[in-house]
C-alpha positions in Angstrom: 132.2 114.8 94.4 135.2 116.4 92.7 134.0 116.5 89.4 130.8 118.1 90.9 132.8 120.7 92.9 134.4 121.5 89.3 131.2 122.2 87.8 129.8 124.4 90.3 132.7 126.7 90.3 132.2 127.2 86.2 130.9 130.7 85.4 132.7 130.7 82.0 129.2 131.9 80.7 129.2 134.9 81.8 133.4 135.6 82.6 135.7 135.1 80.7 137.3 135.7 77.2 139.6 133.8 74.4 141.3 130.5 74.7 141.3 131.3 79.2 137.3 130.9 78.6 137.8 128.1 75.9 139.8 126.1 78.4 136.9 127.0 81.0 134.4 125.6 79.0 136.6 122.3 78.7 137.1 122.4 82.2 133.3 122.2 82.6 133.0 119.2 79.9 135.2 117.0 81.5 133.1 117.3 84.5 129.3 117.1 83.3 128.9 113.7 84.3 129.2 113.7 87.4 125.9 113.4 88.6 125.2 110.5 86.1 128.3 108.8 87.4 126.8 108.9 90.8 123.7 107.2 89.8 125.6 104.8 87.5 127.1 103.7 90.5 123.9 103.1 92.4 122.1 101.6 89.8 125.3 99.2 89.3 125.6 98.1 92.9 121.5 98.3 93.1 119.9 100.9 95.6 118.5 98.4 98.5 115.6 99.2 100.6 116.8 99.4 104.3 115.3 101.0 107.0 119.1 102.3 108.3 120.2 103.3 104.9 117.1 105.3 104.7 117.4 106.7 108.0 121.1 107.7 107.7 120.2 109.5 103.8 117.0 111.6 105.7 118.9 112.4 108.9 122.1 113.5 107.0 119.9 115.8 104.7 117.7 116.9 107.9 121.6 117.2 109.7 123.0 119.7 107.7 119.7 121.8 106.5 118.9 123.1 110.0 122.0 122.1 111.7 124.3 124.3 109.0 121.5 127.2 109.4 122.4 127.3 113.3 126.1 127.3 112.8 126.1 130.3 109.9 123.4 132.3 112.5 126.0 131.7 115.2 129.1 133.1 113.4 127.1 136.3 112.3 127.2 135.2 108.9 123.3 135.5 108.5 120.7 137.4 110.1 118.4 134.6 112.5 115.3 134.6 110.9 112.3 132.6 112.6 110.6 132.1 108.7 114.1 130.7 107.6 114.5 128.4 110.6 111.4 126.6 109.7 111.8 126.9 105.8 115.1 124.7 106.8 112.6 121.9 108.2 110.8 121.5 104.8 114.3 121.0 103.1 113.2 118.5 101.0 111.2 120.6 98.9 114.5 123.5 98.3 115.6 123.9 94.6 118.6 124.2 95.9 118.9 120.4 96.5 117.3 119.4 93.6 119.6 116.6 93.3 119.3 115.3 97.0 115.6 115.2 96.8 115.5 113.8 93.8 117.7 110.9 95.1 115.4 110.3 97.9 112.5 109.8 95.4 114.3 107.7 93.4 115.4 105.4 96.2 111.9 105.1 97.1 111.4 103.8 92.8 114.0 101.7 93.2 112.6 98.5 94.2 110.2 98.9 91.1 113.4 99.6 89.1 115.2 96.7 90.6 112.5 94.4 89.8 112.5 95.9 86.5 115.6 95.5 85.5 116.0 92.2 87.2 113.0 90.4 85.1 114.1 91.7 81.8 117.3 90.1 79.5 120.1 92.5 79.1 118.9 93.2 75.4 115.0 94.0 76.1 116.5 96.6 78.8 118.7 98.0 76.8 115.8 98.3 74.2 113.7 100.1 77.2 116.5 102.3 78.0 116.5 103.9 74.4 112.6 103.8 74.4 112.7 105.6 77.6 115.5 108.2 76.3 114.0 108.8 73.3 110.7 109.8 75.4 112.4 111.9 78.1 114.4 114.2 75.3 111.9 114.1 72.5 108.4 113.8 73.8 106.9 117.4 75.3 106.5 116.0 78.9 107.4 118.1 81.7 110.6 118.1 82.6 111.5 116.1 85.5 114.5 115.1 86.4 113.5 111.6 87.9 112.3 110.3 85.0 116.5 111.6 83.6 118.1 109.7 87.3 115.8 106.8 86.7 117.1 106.4 83.4 120.9 106.3 83.9 120.2 104.2 86.9 118.6 101.6 84.8 121.8 101.9 82.7 123.8 101.2 85.4 121.7 97.9 85.8 122.2 97.1 82.5 126.1 97.5 82.8 125.4 95.3 85.8 124.3 92.4 83.5 126.7 92.9 80.8 129.5 92.2 83.4 131.0 95.4 82.3 134.4 94.9 83.9 134.7 92.0 81.4 134.0 93.9 78.0 136.3 95.1 75.8 136.3 98.8 75.3 138.8 101.6 75.5 137.1 103.1 78.0 139.8 105.7 79.2 140.0 106.9 75.4 136.2 107.1 74.8 136.1 109.3 77.8 138.4 112.0 76.3 136.9 111.8 72.9 133.4 111.9 73.8 134.8 115.0 76.4 136.2 116.8 73.4 133.1 116.6 71.3 130.8 118.1 74.2 133.2 120.9 74.3 133.0 121.5 71.0 129.7 121.3 70.6 128.7 123.4 73.4 131.7 125.6 72.5 130.9 126.2 69.1 127.0 126.7 69.5 127.2 128.8 72.3 129.4 131.5 70.5 129.2 131.0 66.6 125.2 130.4 66.9 123.6 131.4 69.7 125.3 134.4 70.9 123.8 136.1 68.4 120.4 135.4 69.0 121.0 135.9 72.5 119.3 131.9 73.6 120.7 129.7 76.1 122.9 126.7 75.0 121.2 124.7 77.7 118.0 125.0 76.2 116.4 122.5 73.8 117.0 120.8 71.2 120.8 122.0 71.7 120.0 120.7 75.5 120.1 117.1 74.0 123.7 117.4 72.4 125.0 118.9 75.3 125.4 120.4 79.5 122.4 118.2 79.9 122.6 115.1 82.3 120.2 112.8 79.4 122.2 113.9 77.0 123.2 110.9 75.2 126.8 112.3 75.0 126.8 113.1 78.9 125.8 109.5 79.4 128.5 108.3 76.9 130.7 109.9 78.9 129.9 108.8 82.2 129.6 105.1 81.3 133.5 105.3 79.8 134.2 106.6 82.8 132.8 104.4 85.0 133.9 101.6 83.0 137.7 103.1 83.4 137.2 102.6 87.2 135.1 99.6 87.3 138.2 97.7 85.6 140.8 98.8 88.0 141.7 96.2 90.9 142.9 97.9 94.0 141.9 98.6 97.7 142.3 101.7 99.4 141.0 102.4 103.1 141.4 106.3 102.6 139.1 106.1 99.4 136.9 104.3 101.4 136.9 106.7 104.4 136.4 109.3 102.1 133.5 107.9 100.0 131.5 107.2 102.7 131.0 111.2 103.5 130.8 112.0 99.8 126.9 112.9 99.8 127.8 115.6 102.4 130.3 117.4 100.2 127.0 118.2 97.8 124.7 119.3 101.0 127.5 121.5 102.5 128.6 123.6 99.6 125.5 123.7 98.2 123.0 124.7 101.4 120.5 127.1 100.6 121.1 129.3 102.8 125.4 130.0 102.3 125.7 128.9 98.6 125.4 132.3 97.0 127.6 133.8 99.7 130.0 130.8 100.2 131.0 128.6 97.2 129.4 130.3 94.4 130.8 133.7 95.3 134.1 132.7 95.9 134.6 130.8 92.8 133.0 133.8 90.7 135.4 136.2 92.7 138.2 134.2 90.8 137.4 135.3 87.7 138.8 138.8 88.9 142.4 137.4 89.1 145.2 136.3 86.6 144.2 133.2 85.0 147.5 131.2 87.0 146.0 132.4 90.1 142.6 131.8 89.3 143.7 128.0 88.6 145.7 127.6 91.9 143.4 129.0 94.1 140.6 127.2 92.6 142.7 123.6 93.0 143.2 124.8 96.6 139.6 125.9 97.3 138.0 122.9 95.7 140.1 120.3 98.0 139.6 122.3 101.4 136.3 122.0 100.8 136.0 118.3 99.9 138.6 117.3 102.7 136.8 119.9 105.0 133.1 118.6 104.2 134.6 115.3 105.0 135.6 116.1 108.6 132.7 117.7 109.3 130.7 114.6 108.2 132.4 111.9 110.6 130.6 114.2 113.5 127.4 113.8 111.4 128.1 109.6 110.8 129.0 109.6 115.1 125.6 111.3 115.8 123.5 109.7 113.3 124.8 106.5 114.8 123.5 107.3 118.4 120.5 108.7 117.0 119.5 105.2 115.3 120.2 103.0 118.5 118.0 105.5 119.9 115.6 105.3 117.4 115.5 101.5 117.0 114.9 101.1 120.4 111.4 102.7 120.4 110.9 101.2 117.6 111.2 97.7 118.6 107.3 97.3 119.2 106.4 98.1 116.0 105.6 95.8 113.3 108.0 94.7 110.9 106.0 95.7 108.1 105.7 99.2 108.6 109.6 99.4 107.6 109.1 98.0 104.2 108.7 99.6 101.5 105.8 96.8 99.9 103.8 98.0 102.5 103.1 101.5 100.6 102.8 100.0 97.2 100.0 98.6 95.5 99.4 94.9 96.1 100.6 94.1 92.3 103.4 96.1 92.3 104.1 94.8 95.9 104.3 91.1 94.6 106.1 92.0 92.1 108.8 93.1 94.2 108.8 90.2 96.6 109.2 87.6 94.3 
């Protein structure tokens, strides 16, 4: 999530010049695998369908969608709008929270993906991943982030099958080598080729080798970073305390109502400052947002726990099958998952 905050503070395509702009692109390149890492973790540890975890996920999204809107209205940051308030209840359909919404869809798909991965050998799964990658990047189909997240999720399942912590692979060096390659490719394409055609460096085919979550280099970068941390052996209550609220960092700073006048606006304004002041202010701001969101989410967790107990007491008389994902799947698929 620190890397996500770093990604969303980058405006190098429109601001800066010379060496400082190059360094800005390098900064972006170090973090472009952030989303892939999040999905890799989910795939490696396997999303398990549980009513409470799903309740917490949905409650968290609605809590911040509606609650944060009411807070900023109360503070006078934005004007009250009944239409906007109603729209906040439709938070599952907003583009601003594209990652969150697609992650909810991935949550629903995870039982099928888990069953598929569990029934495949590591070699078979790798072949399926390669074919899936080719289809996503080279076959002309409408772009849908769920396909990319499913691909990366399966990579995480494959890493688990391969006992990634025991593999002999220079993951730390690999991460920096891939980061440099991504930076060079994007920077050169952007300013030595595409600059003269006024095209977008993210468009196909440049997207598959640049800043794209389905790009092979970005996936390799995520795998390298994940493997580096997978080999570490330590325990930290503080890290676990922060990790429990990591998703809230995304939901708060990317809230549809305030992201343009909040996080985006401030990080853009830093480009008007001298480089040194820009760097210092940016680091301080990212850390402040990171920890402020975590502290806010601890309040949300307390409220969520109380609400869940209330819901649980009301649903004791509801058939258990209502809370099983197999209930909502075709019978053939439900049988596959239950085996």
